C-alpha positions as CSV (number, residue, x, y, z in Angstrom):
1,X,0.2,0.2,0.0
2,X,1.0,3.6,-0.7
3,X,2.0,5.9,2.1
4,X,3.1,8.9,3.4
5,X,6.4,8.7,5.6
6,X,8.3,11.2,7.7
7,X,11.8,10.3,6.6
8,X,13.5,13.2,8.7
9,X,12.3,15.9,11.1
10,X,13.1,19.3,10.4
11,X,11.8,22.7,11.8
12,X,11.2,23.9,8.3
13,X,11.7,21.6,5.9
14,X,11.2,17.7,7.0
15,X,11.7,15.0,4.1
16,X,8.1,12.8,3.9
17,X,8.6,10.6,1.2
18,X,5.8,9.0,-0.7
19,X,6.3,5.1,-0.8
20,X,5.2,1.6,-0.4
21,X,4.6,-0.1,2.9
22,X,2.9,-3.6,3.9
23,X,-0.2,-3.3,6.7
24,X,0.8,-4.3,10.2
25,X,-0.6,-7.9,11.3
26,X,-4.3,-7.8,12.4
27,X,-4.3,-8.7,15.9
28,X,-7.5,-9.7,18.0
29,X,-9.0,-6.6,18.8
30,X,-8.1,-5.2,15.8
31,X,-9.4,-3.7,13.0
32,X,-8.0,-3.1,9.4
33,X,-9.5,-0.1,7.7
34,X,-9.4,1.3,3.9
35,X,-8.9,4.9,4.3
36,X,-11.3,7.2,2.3
37,X,-10.1,10.6,3.4
38,X,-7.7,11.7,6.0
39,X,-7.3,14.6,7.9
40,X,-4.6,17.5,8.0
41,X,-3.7,19.3,11.4
42,X,-1.3,21.7,12.8
43,X,-0.5,18.5,15.2
44,X,1.0,16.7,11.5
45,X,3.5,19.8,10.9
46,X,4.7,19.7,14.7
47,X,5.2,16.0,14.7
48,X,7.2,16.5,11.7
49,X,9.6,19.7,12.7
50,X,10.1,17.6,15.6
51,X,8.5,20.1,18.4
52,X,7.1,17.0,20.2
53,X,9.7,14.6,20.4
54,X,9.6,15.3,23.6
55,X,6.2,13.8,24.2
56,X,5.9,11.1,21.3
57,X,9.6,10.3,20.2
58,X,8.7,8.6,16.5
59,X,11.3,6.6,15.4
60,X,11.9,7.0,11.8
61,X,10.7,6.5,8.5
62,X,6.6,7.2,11.0
63,X,3.5,7.0,8.4
64,X,2.0,10.2,9.7
65,X,-1.6,11.4,9.6
66,X,-3.3,11.7,12.9
67,X,-7.3,11.6,11.6
68,X,-9.3,10.1,9.3
69,X,-12.5,8.0,8.1
70,X,-12.5,4.5,6.3
71,X,-14.1,0.8,5.5
72,X,-13.2,-1.8,7.9
73,X,-12.0,-4.8,5.9
74,X,-11.0,-7.2,8.2
75,X,-11.6,-7.7,12.2
76,X,-9.4,-9.5,14.9
77,X,-10.6,-12.5,16.1
78,X,-11.7,-10.7,19.6
79,X,-13.8,-7.7,18.2
80,X,-17.4,-7.7,18.3
81,X,-19.0,-4.3,18.1
82,X,-17.7,-4.2,14.2
83,X,-17.6,-5.8,11.2
84,X,-16.3,-5.5,7.4
85,X,-18.1,-3.0,5.8
86,X,-18.6,-0.7,8.9
87,X,-17.6,3.0,8.0
88,X,-15.4,4.4,10.6
89,X,-13.3,7.4,11.9
90,X,-10.8,7.9,14.7
91,X,-8.1,10.2,15.9
92,X,-5.2,7.4,15.8
93,X,-3.6,6.2,18.9
94,X,-0.1,8.2,20.0
95,X,1.6,5.3,19.4
96,X,0.1,4.4,15.9
97,X,-0.2,7.0,14.0
98,X,-0.7,6.5,10.2
99,X,-3.8,7.9,8.6
100,X,-1.4,9.1,5.4
101,X,-1.8,5.6,3.8
102,X,-4.0,3.7,2.4
103,X,-4.7,1.2,5.0
104,X,-4.6,1.5,8.4
105,X,-4.6,-1.3,11.9
106,X,-6.0,-0.1,14.5
107,X,-7.6,-0.9,17.9
108,X,-10.9,-1.1,18.0
109,X,-10.5,1.0,20.7
110,X,-9.7,3.9,19.5
111,X,-12.3,4.1,16.7
112,X,-16.5,4.8,16.5
113,X,-18.9,4.4,13.8
114,X,-19.4,7.2,11.9
115,X,-22.8,9.0,11.8
116,X,-25.3,8.6,8.8
117,X,-25.2,12.3,8.2
118,X,-21.9,12.9,7.8
119,X,-20.3,12.6,4.0
120,X,-16.5,11.0,4.5
121,X,-15.4,14.4,4.3
122,X,-17.1,15.6,6.8
123,X,-16.4,13.0,9.0
124,X,-12.6,13.2,8.6
125,X,-12.8,16.4,10.1
126,X,-14.4,15.5,13.3
127,X,-12.9,12.8,15.6
128,X,-9.3,15.3,16.5
129,X,-11.9,18.3,17.1
130,X,-14.4,16.3,19.2
131,X,-11.7,14.4,21.4
132,X,-10.2,17.5,22.4
133,X,-13.1,18.8,23.3
134,X,-14.5,16.1,25.3
135,X,-11.1,15.2,26.8
136,X,-10.9,19.3,27.7
137,X,-14.3,18.8,29.7
138,X,-12.9,15.7,31.6
139,X,-9.9,17.9,32.8
140,X,-12.1,20.7,33.8
141,X,-14.4,18.5,35.6
142,X,-17.0,20.3,34.0
143,X,-20.4,20.2,35.8
144,X,-23.9,21.1,34.2
145,X,-25.0,24.9,35.4
146,X,-21.2,26.0,35.3
147,X,-20.0,28.9,32.6
148,X,-17.5,28.4,30.2
149,X,-15.6,30.7,28.3
150,X,-14.4,29.5,25.0
151,X,-12.2,31.9,22.9
152,X,-12.5,32.1,19.2
153,X,-15.6,30.1,19.2
154,X,-16.5,30.6,15.4
155,X,-13.9,28.4,14.4
156,X,-13.1,24.8,13.9
157,X,-12.6,23.9,17.3
158,X,-15.8,26.1,18.8
159,X,-17.7,24.7,16.4
160,X,-17.9,21.0,17.8
161,X,-16.9,22.2,21.2
162,X,-20.0,24.6,21.6
163,X,-22.8,22.0,20.8
164,X,-21.1,19.4,23.0
165,X,-20.8,22.1,25.7
166,X,-24.5,23.0,25.7
167,X,-25.6,19.1,25.5
168,X,-22.9,18.8,29.1
169,X,-25.6,21.6,30.4
170,X,-22.8,24.4,30.3
171,X,-23.7,27.9,29.7
172,X,-21.2,28.9,26.8
173,X,-19.7,32.3,26.8
174,X,-17.9,32.7,23.4
175,X,-15.9,35.5,21.3
176,X,-16.4,35.4,17.4
177,X,-16.8,36.7,13.8
178,X,-20.1,38.8,13.5
179,X,-20.8,36.4,10.6
180,X,-21.3,33.9,13.1
181,X,-23.5,34.9,15.6
182,X,-26.8,33.7,14.7
183,X,-25.1,30.3,14.2
184,X,-23.6,30.5,17.3
185,X,-26.8,31.6,19.3
186,X,-28.6,29.1,17.3
187,X,-26.1,26.4,18.9
188,X,-27.2,27.6,22.1
189,X,-24.5,30.0,23.1
190,X,-25.1,31.9,26.4
191,X,-23.3,35.4,25.6
192,X,-21.4,36.3,22.2
193,X,-18.8,38.5,21.9
194,X,-17.8,40.0,18.6
195,X,-13.9,40.4,18.8
196,X,-13.6,43.0,15.7
197,X,-15.4,46.1,18.5
198,X,-15.6,44.3,22.2
199,X,-12.7,43.6,24.5
200,X,-13.7,40.3,26.7
201,X,-12.4,41.0,29.5
202,X,-14.2,44.1,30.2
203,X,-17.4,42.1,29.6
204,X,-17.2,38.9,31.2
205,X,-16.0,37.9,34.6
206,X,-15.9,35.0,37.5
207,X,-16.6,32.4,34.8
208,X,-16.3,28.8,36.5
209,X,-14.3,27.4,33.3
210,X,-12.6,28.2,30.6
211,X,-11.5,26.7,27.5
212,X,-7.9,28.5,25.8
213,X,-7.5,28.2,22.0
214,X,-4.6,31.1,21.6
215,X,-2.1,30.7,24.3
216,X,0.3,33.1,24.3
217,X,-0.8,36.6,26.1
218,X,-4.4,35.6,25.8
219,X,-4.1,32.9,29.1
220,X,-3.1,35.3,31.0
221,X,-6.4,37.3,29.8
222,X,-8.3,34.5,29.9
223,X,-7.2,33.7,34.1
224,X,-8.4,37.7,34.8
225,X,-11.7,36.7,34.0
226,X,-11.8,33.3,35.8
227,X,-13.4,33.4,39.1
228,X,-11.5,32.2,42.3
229,X,-10.6,28.8,42.3
230,X,-11.6,28.3,38.9
231,X,-10.2,25.7,35.7
232,X,-8.7,26.3,32.8
233,X,-6.9,24.6,29.8
234,X,-5.2,25.2,27.2
235,X,-5.2,24.0,23.8
236,X,-2.2,26.2,22.9
237,X,0.1,27.5,25.8
238,X,2.5,25.6,27.3
239,X,2.1,22.0,28.8
240,X,2.7,21.6,32.6
241,X,4.2,19.1,34.8
242,X,0.3,18.1,35.0
243,X,0.5,17.0,31.7
244,X,3.5,15.6,31.6
245,X,2.9,13.4,34.5
246,X,-0.6,12.0,33.0
247,X,1.4,11.8,29.5
248,X,3.6,8.7,31.8
249,X,7.0,11.0,30.9
250,X,9.8,10.7,33.1
251,X,10.9,13.1,36.0
252,X,12.9,14.9,33.8
253,X,10.5,15.9,31.7
254,X,7.8,16.5,34.1
255,X,10.7,18.8,35.9
256,X,10.9,20.7,32.1
257,X,7.4,21.5,31.4
258,X,6.8,22.5,35.0
259,X,9.0,24.9,34.4
260,X,8.1,25.7,30.9
261,X,4.5,26.5,32.4
262,X,5.6,28.2,35.0
263,X,4.9,32.0,34.8
264,X,1.2,31.0,34.2
265,X,0.5,28.7,36.9
266,X,2.2,31.2,39.5
267,X,-0.6,33.5,37.8
268,X,-2.8,31.2,38.6
269,X,-2.1,30.4,42.0
270,X,-2.8,33.7,43.1
271,X,-6.3,32.9,42.8
272,X,-6.0,29.8,43.8
273,X,-7.0,28.6,40.0
274,X,-6.1,25.3,37.7
275,X,-4.1,26.1,34.9
276,X,-4.0,22.6,32.7
277,X,-3.0,21.2,29.1
278,X,-4.8,19.1,27.0
279,X,-3.1,17.1,24.1
280,X,-6.0,15.1,22.6
281,X,-5.7,11.1,22.4
282,X,-7.6,8.2,20.9
283,X,-10.8,7.1,22.6
284,X,-13.4,5.3,20.8
285,X,-16.4,5.3,23.2
286,X,-15.7,8.9,23.9
287,X,-16.0,9.5,20.2
288,X,-19.2,7.7,20.0
289,X,-20.3,9.5,22.8
290,X,-19.4,12.7,20.9
291,X,-20.6,11.4,17.9
292,X,-24.6,10.8,19.1
293,X,-24.7,14.4,20.8
294,X,-23.1,16.0,16.9
295,X,-25.7,14.0,15.6
296,X,-28.7,15.5,17.6
297,X,-27.8,18.9,16.6
298,X,-26.5,18.3,12.5
299,X,-23.2,19.7,13.3
300,X,-21.2,19.9,9.7
301,X,-17.4,21.0,10.0
302,X,-15.8,23.2,7.7
303,X,-13.6,21.1,5.1
304,X,-10.6,23.7,3.8
305,X,-8.9,21.7,0.2
306,X,-8.4,18.8,-1.1
307,X,-5.5,17.3,-1.8
308,X,-4.4,13.3,-3.0
309,X,-1.9,11.5,-1.2
310,X,1.0,11.9,-3.7
311,X,0.5,16.1,-2.5
312,X,0.9,15.6,1.3
313,X,3.9,18.2,1.6
314,X,1.5,20.8,0.1
315,X,-1.5,19.8,2.2
316,X,1.0,20.2,5.4
317,X,2.1,23.3,3.9
318,X,-1.3,25.1,3.4
319,X,-2.2,23.7,6.9
320,X,1.3,25.8,8.5
321,X,0.4,28.6,6.1
322,X,-3.5,29.0,7.5
323,X,-4.5,29.6,3.2
324,X,-7.8,27.2,4.0
325,X,-10.4,28.2,6.3
326,X,-12.0,24.8,7.2
327,X,-10.4,21.3,7.8
328,X,-7.3,20.2,5.0
329,X,-8.1,16.9,3.6
330,X,-6.1,13.8,1.6
331,X,-8.8,12.0,-0.7
332,X,-7.8,8.6,-1.6
């Protein structure tokens, strides 16, 4: 089968080659899936540039790709919930990345069945974002009735996270483009703030929870709107020691990440706030739960440009430079 493999890490020009490789053996709890569409994410560039070697040090060559939709071709002897012909999707496990391939062998616990209302292209854009939201809620220990601020709710993350948050009983406050205001309010947003003309730091205070999608200095602004003892999870700021420990990293890396997030955590400590960092992991049952909620609200992700497997480099460059407003896809 054809695969797109990372041959050499490089911060500016990683070496990625289209080559052939055999599929891995199908274990008792595995599925062999024919890939239909894979999504390209900033995560793929982070991997190729070597930015994540402290967290997941892949041995090269490594087939790239973290998100896909496909058709089950074969099931392992112990698999009961899936059968050949099922349409499934997943965020690939950290130790089994490889969605940029014509076929992938993946543990059944990593995948979920695709809701019927989604096309293959739409489905490929769902798993990583939906799971990020679900896992952020878990880290926040989010409970019904609490207020949640999501920065940049009109983006691709907000489109998934907001309906999932509302279904959880959270009162969502978000910033976004005025063109998306009506759609966000229809999703159940309690308060919409036009980021072009309004300053959320002056309009919002004492929220229970925050999901930061921006990083940088915005983290400190969001700590300012968070209540005493509130909780904040970031998708973009610095990983911390708690994250390193949760990921099973060694003491050295725990200390390193603790130092990296030290400034944020010192600021949070002043009001007994809790800071954490989310790095999404594969979770089929959790994705299935999210799928049911998304099917009820018929959420459809925004899609960007489509590429072939031979154009993986161009697709990753598209994501790196932000050319496409929706999810960039690899079609097989």
